[in-house]
Steps between C-alpha positions, in 0.01 A plus 500: 500500500537880474150528350351288778669718762373821334146356478519389867615848596212661312255260671659579836441872437145428384446310824633793703249728330214287629372631832428152628873430541537820693212381719680169556815690601315734731309215670823310552667811644198564729514140636879523548461829695224360717703187575805710580303716741362194679821300520712788625242650736494444872182304470690230309752433780285255693387334179865443403586375850220245493687281254859572598680223684807575723578812305499328162215492254320168493482456125279191547231708664194512270440865582799603290380298206146629559622857463672422174195317358272784612710736295566281191151359437340842431805598293468186297123512438468875480817547296384236252154662473645841425775369273258300280274801476799713391636289219180358356467792257854488361429264206158635395645845504800386301273345232288809449500641150777753472702371790573161341554653155757742634683228704511253214654765275805493728795255462370274773356148474165394641670260735715778640189710555328226707809412706560870561140548620531197724836589654409867545175425685665233709788724594256769618319253724829361635620847586185568704494166670877498582478848645220397739661165595846645552380787717294257716802272520715784639232600753456146621875448508579809702217447745500126553861412388349270239715509187398185314557565129210270407268794569670694217439212259121541520540807273614263228224238554228771507639645175511153342136446589418830334712418196302178450174692507645772282592247229132398492397870477735550199359194322139598562574860397634393166213252441208728601652847534264560793636607837174434688497135399866457584444664837208277597682179389816602685321570826302172471828307445686656793218520758282202403628242245859463612427461870212260428696287259799497737280372782335237282841385369629457857185304590577256220853421620389194691231396246476429128558829323235657280647557155285804430580671831868425459496645151324814619745525786788533257318722255413758765797692656601329830481820706355318795805275521730806472296655782572194719871536423481868585347415838780252575762755407341759725536256789860416406409150378695386195339154498297521185511363151608725216277335245235779510773761441645307207158419350390868537821620329449256210135599487594866455745422221250283320211746519714795395622307197145396415401868524786597266394229249142625497618861483719423203202342315278804544472766233496861620 
């Protein structure tokens, strides 16, 4: 466990050295400042009053939820785009001649290396996402007296979606040692395949299911379903199934262990 923690810490530091994470932080801060200036300016008074009922906030008013979704959607898509781009080079860089030789000479197992890389990269993304979500939560709470904790939980669902994609990146990185290929596949999964397969799977609910589509649906990370859960949490709706969260968690564990198995078989 100590070796995993040390490896995760080194990966966290490596992630900090990448300018793209700084860009993510600066963009989040910029959006937070803009939102703060708007919500606490005089121009926002009438906007706030338009959905206030008898002095109390009407939490059922769609405008409140609209504001939250307007803030979270770009954070989810943009944050995922930047995060994938940031971590995609971790494994190919690790496996470069010299780097891997030095690391394998240390008293650390290959499994600990992979888990450390995974946890370190995921922790970095979570820190960025949680910072943005928590600051927006405070601003919305102070301005609109809306303190539903479900909004905070979206930091965890967004990170889980990233972790599922990151597990694929690690596997592809070990197999092909090519960051460009991993990057393209990851973007296709998140922006194309997962939403498409999720839609097709839902369309089949009332009809006979296609075995091939169902199989692909479970092979590809279910980020579209996690996105749907994220939307519900943003709106304060806890009425959703946890199956996508459980399946995604198992998916991550399985892929990381497959990656470790392949990594152990390779000769460096």
